[in-house]
C-alpha positions as CSV (number, residue, x, y, z in Angstrom):
1,X,-0.3,-0.3,0.0
2,X,2.6,2.2,0.7
3,X,4.5,1.7,-2.5
4,X,1.3,2.2,-4.6
5,X,1.3,5.7,-2.9
6,X,4.6,6.3,-3.4
7,X,4.0,5.6,-6.8
8,X,1.2,7.7,-7.2
9,X,3.4,10.5,-5.8
10,X,6.0,10.5,-8.6
11,X,3.3,10.4,-11.1
12,X,1.9,13.6,-9.7
13,X,2.1,16.4,-12.9
14,X,3.7,19.3,-11.2
15,X,4.2,21.2,-15.2
16,X,1.3,21.6,-17.2
17,X,1.0,22.0,-20.7
18,X,-0.1,21.3,-24.6
19,X,2.7,20.1,-26.7
20,X,0.7,21.7,-29.5
21,X,-0.4,24.8,-28.3
22,X,1.8,27.8,-28.2
23,X,2.4,29.8,-24.8
24,X,3.5,33.8,-24.1
25,X,6.0,33.2,-21.6
26,X,3.8,35.4,-19.0
27,X,0.8,32.9,-19.5
28,X,3.0,29.7,-19.5
29,X,4.4,30.9,-16.2
30,X,1.2,31.5,-14.7
31,X,-0.6,28.1,-15.7
32,X,2.4,26.3,-14.2
33,X,1.8,28.3,-10.6
34,X,-2.0,28.1,-11.1
35,X,-1.7,23.9,-11.7
36,X,1.0,23.3,-8.9
37,X,-0.9,25.1,-6.0
38,X,-4.2,24.4,-7.4
39,X,-4.0,20.5,-8.2
40,X,-0.1,19.7,-8.3
41,X,0.3,20.3,-4.4
42,X,-3.1,19.2,-3.0
43,X,-2.7,15.9,-4.5
44,X,1.0,15.9,-2.9
45,X,-0.1,17.0,0.2
46,X,-3.4,14.2,-0.1
47,X,-0.4,11.5,-0.7
48,X,1.0,12.2,2.2
49,X,-2.1,12.1,4.1
50,X,-2.7,9.2,3.1
51,X,0.5,7.5,4.4
52,X,0.1,9.3,7.5
53,X,-3.0,7.3,8.4
54,X,-1.4,4.1,7.1
55,X,1.8,4.8,9.2
56,X,-0.8,5.2,12.1
57,X,-3.1,2.7,11.5
58,X,0.1,0.3,11.5
59,X,1.0,1.3,14.7
60,X,-2.2,1.3,16.4
61,X,-2.9,-2.3,15.2
62,X,1.0,-3.0,16.0
63,X,0.1,-1.7,19.7
64,X,-2.8,-3.2,20.2
65,X,-2.4,-6.2,19.0
66,X,0.8,-6.2,21.9
67,X,-1.3,-5.1,24.5
68,X,-4.0,-7.6,23.7
69,X,-1.5,-10.3,23.7
70,X,-0.1,-8.9,27.2
71,X,-3.0,-9.4,28.6
72,X,-3.7,-12.6,27.2
73,X,-0.2,-14.1,28.4
74,X,-1.1,-12.3,31.5
75,X,-4.4,-14.2,32.0
76,X,-3.2,-17.2,30.6
77,X,-0.5,-17.4,33.7
78,X,-2.9,-17.0,36.5
79,X,-5.2,-19.5,35.3
80,X,-3.0,-22.4,34.0
81,X,-1.9,-22.5,37.9
82,X,-5.0,-23.2,39.1
83,X,-6.1,-25.1,36.1
84,X,-3.0,-27.4,36.5
85,X,-4.3,-28.3,39.8
86,X,-7.8,-29.6,38.8
87,X,-7.4,-30.4,35.4
88,X,-6.1,-33.5,34.7
89,X,-7.1,-33.7,30.6
90,X,-3.9,-32.0,29.5
91,X,-0.4,-33.1,30.1
92,X,2.3,-30.9,31.3
93,X,4.0,-31.1,27.9
94,X,1.2,-29.5,26.1
95,X,1.0,-26.8,28.5
96,X,4.5,-26.3,28.1
97,X,4.3,-26.2,24.7
98,X,1.2,-23.6,24.2
99,X,3.1,-21.7,26.6
100,X,5.9,-21.4,24.5
101,X,4.2,-20.4,21.8
102,X,2.5,-17.6,23.3
103,X,5.5,-16.5,24.3
104,X,6.9,-16.4,20.8
105,X,3.9,-14.6,19.4
106,X,4.3,-12.1,22.3
107,X,8.1,-11.7,21.1
108,X,7.4,-11.1,17.5
109,X,4.7,-8.5,18.2
110,X,6.8,-7.2,21.2
111,X,10.2,-6.9,17.8
112,X,7.3,-5.2,15.8
113,X,6.7,-2.7,18.1
114,X,10.2,-1.9,18.4
115,X,10.7,-1.6,14.8
116,X,7.6,0.9,14.2
117,X,10.8,3.8,14.5
118,X,12.6,1.5,11.4
119,X,9.3,1.6,9.3
120,X,8.3,5.2,9.8
121,X,12.2,6.1,9.0
122,X,11.7,3.5,5.9
123,X,8.8,5.1,5.0
124,X,10.1,8.9,5.3
125,X,12.9,7.2,3.0
126,X,10.9,6.2,0.3
127,X,8.7,9.7,0.4
128,X,11.6,10.9,0.2
129,X,13.1,9.1,-2.7
130,X,9.7,9.2,-4.9
131,X,9.4,13.3,-4.3
132,X,13.2,13.2,-5.8
133,X,11.5,11.0,-8.8
134,X,8.9,13.3,-8.8
135,X,11.2,16.5,-9.6
136,X,13.1,14.5,-11.9
137,X,10.4,13.4,-13.6
138,X,8.6,16.7,-14.3
139,X,12.0,18.3,-15.2
140,X,12.3,15.7,-17.7
141,X,8.9,16.1,-19.1
142,X,9.7,19.8,-19.0
143,X,13.0,19.2,-20.6
144,X,11.3,16.7,-23.4
145,X,9.1,19.5,-24.2
146,X,11.6,22.3,-25.0
147,X,14.3,19.6,-26.6
148,X,11.4,18.7,-29.0
149,X,9.1,21.6,-29.3
150,X,6.4,21.7,-31.9
151,X,7.7,22.8,-35.4
152,X,4.7,24.6,-36.3
153,X,4.4,26.4,-33.1
154,X,7.3,25.9,-30.9
155,X,6.3,26.4,-27.5
156,X,7.0,30.5,-26.7
157,X,5.8,33.3,-28.7
158,X,8.5,37.0,-28.8
159,X,7.4,39.3,-31.0
160,X,10.3,40.8,-33.0
161,X,11.0,45.0,-33.6
162,X,13.9,46.7,-34.6
163,X,15.1,49.8,-32.7
164,X,17.9,52.1,-33.3
165,X,20.7,49.8,-33.8
166,X,19.3,46.5,-32.5
167,X,16.6,44.0,-32.8
168,X,14.5,43.5,-29.8
169,X,12.9,40.4,-28.8
170,X,9.5,40.8,-26.7
171,X,10.0,38.7,-24.3
172,X,14.0,38.3,-24.6
173,X,16.0,35.6,-23.7
174,X,16.5,37.2,-19.9
175,X,12.8,37.3,-20.2
176,X,12.3,33.2,-21.0
177,X,15.0,32.3,-18.8
178,X,13.8,33.9,-15.9
179,X,10.4,32.3,-16.2
180,X,11.3,28.6,-17.1
181,X,14.4,28.5,-14.2
182,X,12.7,30.7,-11.6
183,X,8.8,30.3,-12.2
184,X,8.8,27.0,-13.3
185,X,11.6,24.7,-12.3
186,X,12.3,26.7,-8.7
187,X,8.1,26.6,-8.4
188,X,9.0,22.6,-8.6
189,X,11.7,22.8,-5.9
190,X,9.3,24.8,-4.0
191,X,6.5,22.5,-3.8
192,X,9.0,19.5,-3.2
193,X,10.2,21.6,-0.7
194,X,7.1,22.3,1.0
195,X,6.7,18.5,1.6
196,X,7.0,17.9,5.5
197,X,9.1,15.2,6.6
198,X,7.7,12.1,8.2
199,X,9.7,11.6,10.9
200,X,9.0,15.3,12.1
201,X,5.1,14.6,12.4
202,X,3.7,15.3,15.6
203,X,2.1,11.9,15.5
204,X,5.6,9.9,15.0
205,X,7.4,12.2,17.6
206,X,7.1,9.6,20.6
207,X,8.5,6.7,18.2
208,X,12.0,8.9,18.5
209,X,11.9,10.4,22.2
210,X,14.6,9.3,24.6
211,X,13.6,6.4,27.1
212,X,11.0,3.4,26.1
213,X,7.6,4.3,27.1
214,X,5.6,1.7,29.4
215,X,4.4,-1.5,27.6
216,X,1.3,-1.0,25.5
217,X,2.1,2.5,24.3
218,X,3.1,4.1,21.2
219,X,6.5,4.6,22.6
220,X,7.0,1.6,24.3
221,X,9.7,0.9,21.0
222,X,11.2,3.9,21.2
223,X,14.8,4.1,20.7
224,X,16.0,7.7,21.5
225,X,18.3,7.9,18.4
226,X,19.2,11.0,16.6
227,X,16.7,12.0,13.9
228,X,19.0,11.8,10.8
229,X,18.8,11.2,6.8
230,X,19.0,13.8,3.5
231,X,16.2,15.9,3.1
232,X,14.5,15.6,-0.6
233,X,16.4,18.7,-1.5
234,X,20.2,17.4,-0.4
235,X,19.2,14.3,-2.5
236,X,18.4,15.8,-5.2
237,X,20.9,18.5,-5.7
238,X,23.4,15.9,-4.9
239,X,21.9,14.0,-7.9
240,X,23.9,14.6,-11.7
241,X,20.8,14.0,-13.2
242,X,19.4,16.5,-12.1
243,X,22.2,19.0,-12.7
244,X,22.3,17.2,-16.1
245,X,18.7,18.5,-16.7
246,X,19.0,22.1,-15.2
247,X,21.5,22.5,-17.5
248,X,19.9,20.7,-20.6
249,X,16.8,22.9,-20.1
250,X,19.4,26.2,-19.7
251,X,20.7,25.0,-22.9
252,X,17.5,24.6,-25.1
253,X,16.1,27.9,-24.3
254,X,19.9,30.0,-25.0
255,X,20.2,27.8,-28.4
256,X,16.8,28.8,-29.5
257,X,17.2,32.2,-28.5
258,X,20.6,32.6,-30.4
259,X,18.6,30.6,-33.7
260,X,16.0,33.3,-32.9
261,X,18.3,36.1,-33.8
262,X,20.0,34.5,-36.0
263,X,16.7,33.8,-38.4
264,X,16.1,37.5,-37.7
265,X,18.9,38.5,-40.0
266,X,17.1,37.7,-43.0
267,X,14.5,41.0,-41.4
268,X,18.0,43.4,-41.7
269,X,17.2,44.1,-45.1
270,X,14.2,45.6,-43.8
271,X,16.1,48.0,-41.7
272,X,16.5,50.7,-43.9
273,X,12.8,50.9,-44.1
274,X,12.6,51.4,-40.0
275,X,15.5,54.1,-40.5
276,X,14.0,55.8,-43.6
277,X,10.6,55.9,-41.2
278,X,12.6,57.9,-38.6
279,X,13.9,60.6,-40.6
280,X,11.1,61.1,-42.7
281,X,9.8,64.1,-43.0
282,X,7.3,65.3,-45.0
283,X,7.5,68.8,-44.6
284,X,11.2,69.2,-45.7
285,X,10.2,66.7,-48.1
286,X,7.7,68.7,-50.1
287,X,9.9,71.9,-49.8
288,X,12.5,70.4,-52.2
289,X,12.1,70.5,-55.9
290,X,11.7,67.2,-57.3
291,X,11.5,66.2,-60.8
292,X,9.6,62.8,-62.3
293,X,12.6,60.9,-62.4
294,X,12.8,61.4,-58.8
295,X,9.7,61.3,-57.7
296,X,9.6,58.0,-59.8
297,X,12.8,56.6,-58.2
298,X,11.4,57.7,-54.5
299,X,7.8,55.6,-55.3
300,X,9.3,52.9,-56.7
301,X,11.8,52.2,-53.6
302,X,8.3,52.7,-51.7
303,X,6.4,50.0,-53.9
304,X,9.5,47.4,-53.8
305,X,9.5,48.0,-49.9
306,X,6.0,47.5,-49.7
307,X,6.3,44.4,-52.0
308,X,9.4,43.2,-49.8
309,X,7.2,43.7,-46.9
310,X,4.8,41.7,-48.7
311,X,6.7,38.5,-49.1
312,X,7.5,38.9,-45.2
313,X,7.0,35.8,-43.0
314,X,4.8,37.2,-40.2
315,X,6.2,34.4,-38.1
316,X,8.2,31.3,-38.0
317,X,8.8,28.2,-35.2
318,X,12.6,28.3,-34.4
319,X,13.0,25.8,-31.6
320,X,11.2,26.9,-28.7
321,X,10.3,30.4,-30.3
322,X,7.8,31.6,-32.2
323,X,9.3,34.3,-33.8
324,X,6.3,36.5,-34.0
325,X,7.3,39.5,-37.1
326,X,3.2,40.6,-38.0
327,X,3.8,43.6,-36.0
328,X,7.0,44.5,-37.3
329,X,5.8,44.1,-40.8
330,X,2.5,46.0,-39.7
331,X,4.4,49.0,-38.6
332,X,6.9,48.8,-41.2
333,X,4.2,48.9,-43.9
334,X,2.5,51.6,-42.3
335,X,5.6,54.1,-42.3
336,X,6.2,52.7,-46.4
337,X,1.9,53.5,-46.8
338,X,2.1,56.9,-45.2
339,X,5.3,58.0,-47.2
340,X,3.8,56.6,-50.3
341,X,0.5,59.0,-50.0
342,X,2.9,61.5,-49.1
343,X,4.6,61.4,-52.5
344,X,1.2,61.0,-54.3
345,X,-0.2,64.0,-53.3
346,X,3.3,65.9,-53.6
347,X,3.0,64.2,-57.0
348,X,-0.7,65.5,-58.4
349,X,0.5,68.8,-57.3
350,X,3.6,69.0,-59.2
351,X,1.9,67.0,-62.0
352,X,-0.5,69.9,-62.1
353,X,2.4,72.5,-62.2
354,X,4.4,71.1,-64.8
355,X,0.9,70.3,-67.0
356,X,0.9,74.1,-67.1
357,X,4.5,75.3,-67.5
358,X,5.0,72.6,-70.4
359,X,1.5,73.7,-72.1
360,X,2.2,77.2,-71.7
361,X,5.4,76.5,-73.5
362,X,4.0,74.4,-76.2
363,X,1.7,77.4,-77.1
364,X,4.3,79.7,-77.1
365,X,6.5,77.5,-79.6
366,X,3.5,77.2,-82.0
367,X,3.2,81.1,-82.0
368,X,7.0,81.2,-82.9
369,X,6.3,79.4,-85.7
370,X,3.3,81.4,-87.2
371,X,5.5,83.8,-88.5
372,X,6.1,84.1,-92.0
373,X,8.9,86.6,-92.8
374,X,9.9,88.3,-96.4
375,X,13.3,90.1,-95.1
376,X,16.7,88.2,-94.9
377,X,17.2,89.0,-91.4
378,X,13.9,87.7,-90.5
379,X,14.0,85.0,-92.6
380,X,17.4,83.8,-90.9
381,X,15.8,83.9,-87.5
382,X,12.7,82.2,-87.8
383,X,15.3,79.6,-90.0
384,X,17.0,79.3,-86.6
385,X,14.4,79.3,-84.4
386,X,12.8,76.4,-87.1
387,X,16.0,75.1,-86.5
388,X,16.7,75.3,-82.9
389,X,13.4,73.5,-82.1
390,X,14.5,70.6,-84.4
391,X,17.4,70.1,-82.7
392,X,15.7,70.4,-79.2
393,X,12.5,68.9,-80.4
394,X,13.0,65.0,-78.4
395,X,13.5,67.4,-75.4
396,X,10.0,69.0,-75.9
397,X,8.7,65.6,-75.9
398,X,10.4,64.6,-73.0
399,X,8.8,67.4,-71.4
400,X,5.6,66.3,-72.9
401,X,6.3,62.5,-71.8
402,X,7.1,63.9,-68.4
403,X,4.2,65.0,-67.2
404,X,2.4,61.8,-69.1
405,X,4.4,59.7,-66.8
406,X,3.3,61.7,-63.7
407,X,-0.2,61.4,-64.2
408,X,0.4,57.5,-65.4
409,X,2.2,57.1,-62.2
410,X,-0.9,58.3,-60.2
411,X,-2.8,56.2,-62.4
412,X,-0.8,53.1,-61.8
413,X,-0.7,53.6,-57.7
414,X,-4.4,53.9,-57.8
415,X,-5.1,57.4,-57.5
416,X,-7.8,59.0,-59.6
417,X,-6.7,62.0,-61.7
418,X,-9.1,65.2,-61.2
419,X,-11.4,66.4,-63.3
420,X,-9.3,69.3,-64.0
421,X,-6.2,67.9,-64.4
422,X,-7.4,65.7,-67.5
423,X,-8.9,68.8,-68.9
424,X,-5.5,70.2,-68.9
425,X,-3.6,66.7,-70.0
426,X,-6.0,66.9,-72.7
427,X,-4.6,70.3,-73.8
428,X,-1.3,69.5,-73.6
429,X,-2.1,66.7,-76.0
430,X,-3.3,69.2,-78.5
431,X,-0.7,72.0,-78.2
432,X,1.9,68.8,-78.6
433,X,0.0,67.9,-81.8
434,X,-0.5,72.0,-82.9
435,X,3.7,72.4,-82.3
436,X,4.5,69.2,-84.3
437,X,1.9,70.8,-87.3
438,X,3.7,74.0,-87.1
439,X,7.0,72.3,-87.6
440,X,5.7,70.6,-90.9
441,X,4.2,73.8,-92.1
442,X,7.4,76.3,-91.4
443,X,9.6,73.6,-92.8
444,X,7.4,73.9,-96.2
445,X,7.7,77.7,-95.9
446,X,11.7,77.8,-95.3
447,X,12.0,75.3,-98.5
448,X,10.2,77.4,-100.3
449,X,11.8,81.1,-99.8
450,X,15.5,79.4,-99.6
451,X,16.7,80.5,-102.5
452,X,15.2,83.5,-103.2
453,X,16.9,84.5,-99.5
454,X,20.3,82.9,-100.6
455,X,20.4,85.4,-103.8
456,X,19.3,88.4,-101.3
457,X,22.5,87.5,-99.3
458,X,24.8,87.6,-101.9
459,X,24.0,90.5,-102.8
460,X,24.5,91.5,-99.4
461,X,28.0,89.6,-99.2
462,X,29.1,92.3,-102.5
463,X,28.0,95.0,-100.8
464,X,30.2,94.2,-98.2
465,X,33.1,93.6,-100.2
466,X,32.8,96.7,-101.8
467,X,32.6,99.4,-98.3
468,X,35.5,97.2,-96.7
469,X,37.2,98.1,-100.2
470,X,35.9,101.8,-100.0
471,X,37.5,102.1,-96.0
472,X,41.1,100.5,-97.3
473,X,41.4,103.0,-99.7
474,X,40.2,105.8,-97.2
475,X,43.2,104.6,-94.5
476,X,45.6,105.7,-97.2
477,X,44.6,109.1,-98.2
478,X,44.1,112.4,-96.7
479,X,44.4,112.6,-93.0
480,X,45.7,109.0,-92.6
481,X,48.7,109.7,-94.6
482,X,49.9,113.3,-94.6
483,X,52.3,113.4,-92.4
484,X,51.5,117.2,-91.3
485,X,48.2,116.1,-90.2
486,X,47.7,117.1,-85.9
487,X,47.8,113.3,-84.3
488,X,44.7,114.0,-81.9
489,X,42.4,114.9,-85.3
490,X,43.6,111.7,-87.0
491,X,43.0,109.5,-83.9
492,X,39.2,111.0,-83.5
493,X,39.1,110.3,-87.7
494,X,40.4,107.0,-87.0
495,X,37.9,106.0,-84.3
496,X,35.4,106.9,-86.5
497,X,36.7,104.6,-89.2
498,X,37.1,102.0,-86.1
499,X,33.4,102.1,-85.6
500,X,32.6,101.5,-89.2
501,X,34.8,98.7,-89.2
502,X,32.9,97.3,-86.0
503,X,29.6,97.6,-87.9
504,X,30.9,95.5,-91.4
505,X,32.8,93.3,-88.7
506,X,28.9,92.2,-87.0
507,X,27.5,92.5,-90.5
508,X,30.6,89.6,-91.4
509,X,30.3,87.5,-88.8
510,X,26.0,87.7,-89.7
511,X,26.4,86.5,-93.4
512,X,28.8,83.7,-92.3
513,X,26.3,82.9,-89.8
514,X,23.5,82.7,-92.3
515,X,26.2,80.8,-94.6
516,X,26.3,78.2,-92.4
517,X,22.2,78.6,-91.5
518,X,21.6,77.9,-95.4
519,X,24.3,75.2,-95.6
520,X,26.6,76.9,-98.1
521,X,30.5,77.7,-98.1
522,X,31.7,79.7,-95.2
523,X,33.1,82.9,-97.3
524,X,36.7,84.1,-96.7
525,X,35.8,87.6,-96.5
526,X,39.4,88.6,-97.0
527,X,38.5,92.6,-97.6
528,X,37.7,92.7,-93.6
529,X,40.7,91.0,-92.8
530,X,42.7,93.5,-95.0
531,X,40.7,96.5,-93.7
532,X,41.4,95.7,-89.8
533,X,44.9,95.0,-90.2
534,X,45.8,98.2,-92.2
535,X,43.5,100.4,-89.6
536,X,45.7,98.6,-86.8
537,X,48.7,99.8,-88.7
538,X,47.4,103.4,-88.9
539,X,45.8,103.3,-85.5
540,X,49.3,102.1,-84.0
541,X,51.5,105.0,-85.7
542,X,49.2,107.9,-84.8
543,X,48.8,106.3,-81.5
544,X,52.3,106.3,-81.0
545,X,53.0,109.9,-82.4
546,X,50.5,111.2,-80.0
547,X,51.8,109.7,-77.0
548,X,55.1,110.9,-77.8
549,X,54.1,114.5,-78.6
550,X,52.2,114.3,-75.2
551,X,55.2,113.2,-73.4
552,X,57.6,115.4,-74.8
553,X,55.7,118.3,-74.5
554,X,54.8,117.9,-70.7
555,X,58.2,117.6,-70.4
556,X,59.6,120.5,-72.1
557,X,57.1,123.1,-70.2
558,X,57.5,121.3,-66.6
559,X,59.5,122.9,-64.0
560,X,62.9,121.4,-63.8
561,X,62.1,120.4,-60.3
562,X,59.3,118.0,-61.3
563,X,61.4,116.3,-64.0
564,X,62.5,112.4,-63.4
565,X,65.9,111.9,-65.4
566,X,65.0,108.0,-65.1
567,X,61.9,108.0,-66.7
568,X,62.4,110.5,-69.5
569,X,65.2,108.4,-70.3
570,X,63.7,105.0,-70.5
571,X,60.5,106.8,-72.3
572,X,62.9,107.9,-75.1
573,X,64.6,104.7,-75.3
574,X,60.9,103.0,-75.8
575,X,59.5,105.6,-78.3
576,X,62.9,105.1,-80.4
577,X,62.8,101.2,-80.3
578,X,59.1,101.1,-81.2
579,X,59.5,103.7,-84.0
580,X,62.5,101.6,-85.5
581,X,60.4,98.8,-85.7
582,X,57.5,100.5,-87.0
583,X,60.1,102.4,-89.3
584,X,61.2,99.3,-90.8
585,X,57.7,97.1,-91.5
586,X,56.6,100.0,-93.0
587,X,59.6,102.0,-94.5
588,X,57.5,104.6,-96.9
589,X,55.6,105.9,-93.7
590,X,55.6,109.9,-93.5
591,X,54.2,109.4,-90.4
592,X,56.7,107.1,-88.8
593,X,59.7,109.3,-90.2
594,X,58.1,111.9,-88.9
595,X,57.8,110.3,-85.4
596,X,61.1,109.2,-85.7
597,X,62.2,112.7,-86.5
598,X,60.9,114.4,-83.4
599,X,62.1,111.8,-81.0
600,X,66.1,112.2,-82.7
601,X,65.5,116.4,-82.1
602,X,64.4,115.7,-78.8
603,X,67.4,113.8,-77.7
604,X,69.7,117.2,-78.4
605,X,67.6,118.5,-75.4
606,X,68.3,115.4,-73.5
607,X,71.6,117.1,-72.1
608,X,70.8,119.9,-71.2
609,X,67.4,118.7,-69.4
610,X,69.8,116.7,-67.4
611,X,71.8,119.4,-66.0
612,X,68.7,121.3,-65.7
613,X,66.8,118.7,-63.6
614,X,70.4,117.7,-62.2
615,X,69.6,117.3,-58.1
616,X,73.2,118.7,-57.0
617,X,72.2,122.2,-59.5
618,X,68.4,122.3,-57.9
619,X,67.8,125.2,-55.0
């Protein structure tokens, strides 16, 4: 009977779980506490109470039996003496045999009474062993759950989320270990430790009191021995199997948590969404101008992120942990959706503004092609405008495509185009078509008048050459070649000629541009170059003469104290060198000869100037 009760104690479940159910750590710990306090501990106490009752019954039976036999023996001894005198039916041998048998039985009963303390200690050892086995069995069951969890659900639910520089698990490894090791395992140990030792119960205390009690009492067989024996906790903690199981439980948790962290590295690709969401500032984003390409790139990123998040796993069992990423995906998806909606609203505004600008630009281009010029200059300008439109036509089409692309993007992102925007978009399509038609008609007009304009340009070119020849003749006559002319007057006349040459220069450049525009061979305009060269020579000569006369006149009229002999000498030398070079290039130039003669004449005054301006002679 005691063995059955000990087995019942061993089989008591101190942990309660469903291997096919997913728990939160808090719920799992609470379930274990409620199960232990509500069922397991009560059952353990019930088993111990029944063991106590069994022992008490045995002790009571043994004590009663001893008392009864002692009374029987006493009665037998008193009656046997008188009976032996009157009753001659039994022999002395028979009577002796009966006495020996009664004495043997009584001795056995006394011995059993004396064994009662040992029985209680033995039962205490059996209960202690059963409690240790109970703990080991339940820890083994817990280990079996953690070592071979449900491959689909796992055991514990943990939620993953992003922080600034790490991934957060709720609960984390420390919280799981705390629940398993403290709430569950330590709770099991506490339940075991709460069971009182049988040998310490008040009902059995007389068995271990010092000195035997009177015959027939419960402590008649008391030994007075000191109560010994290890407690269940001491026996358990000395068992290597206990430590192996506890280490294995901890390892199962830490291994699964490490695997969970490794599993979530797959989410690192989504961390950029988290960081983007932290840095996202809608007001700042709206203030930065963006092209359609930038909108397309930004919105494409958001769409790609949304697609990636749609493919993101919402959870998976990793060892004992079921890593739930649903909240993380919801958070990141909300971030992406918020940013995408803001971009769509801003794109609509930008598309509207861009459509207005591009529409106005195309209407303006159509107006530039409406003219039908008759003069060469206006015709050339018209050709240039048309050519420029043709060169940049792809850019114009690109502008139109950008607007269309903006609205197409809005449609592709499931945004309805407002009616006003749709009307403006239709107007833009019509303007683009009108521009294409205007370009065709402009080309036809240019082809029809081009030959006439080429003839007009040829006449202008001849007139320009004639004017340049006339300027060359003018530069080689009159005031420009007369050595006695006033230098100031000559420079003034040269300035007038220069303005005329500049005008012809502009006209020549214009004709060159027209020739290129009409795809004609470029003219050399040699007379323009000759006129410019002739002017440069005349201007150099008269400018040098004017500069010399101005300087020499100032020296001759200045006070002696104001003369700088070094400057005078340097100026004379430079002027003489320049005159020499010009005379070498233009030997027949009378103006250069005049300059040379005036320089030579001034040199005769140099000694006098040196004496007059000598600092030693100045007052």
